[in-house]
Residue, then its C-alpha position, 0 to 999 in steps of 0.5 A: m348833456l350832463c353836468f358832472p364832476t369828473s370823479s365821485t369826489g370831484l368839484y362840479p364844473s362851471k359849464l354844462r358838459q355832455a357825455m357819450v354813453p352807449i346804451i347796453t343790454k339789460d343782461e350786460c347791466t345785470q352782470i355789472y349789478s349782480q344783485p337779483n332783481e336790481i335792474t328792472s324793466n323800468m330801467l336801462c343802462a348806459s356804459a362808457s369807459q371814460s364817461d358816466s353820469c355822477q352825483g348831481d346829475s339825477g333827473g338829467p336826460l339820456v337822449v339818442q339821435s335818430d337817423d333823421g337827426s332828431w333827438t328823443q329822450v329815452g332815459i332819466v339819470s337815476w343811480g349808479y355806484g361811483c362815477v366812471d368806476p371800473e368795477y361798476p361801469a354802467g349808469v342806471y337810468a329810468n326807462v322813459p319809453g317803458l314808463s311813458r304811460w305812468i309819466n303821461k298819467y301824472m303830468g300836469q297833476k298837482 
């Protein structure tokens, strides 16, 4: 679930909200963010025409539901250009499975 304003300049809501954002391929994301090497293997993207993560959501989870009904965190809200911007419709997330070795190495360290 994400708590996000409804636009880049919107006010934050008083209640936690969620957004349904399908994960897109790296190729699709690279077409949106066309700078060379801007999207790395440590990132994944999700895009929906009416939903997006926004300012204040960084660090929040991106989860997927398995066929058995369980939920798995696959991403962490990282960055994007604007919120639900038609020119940049994808949010960029840290790729949790791809970073799991690094995450496990540093978990619990102070």
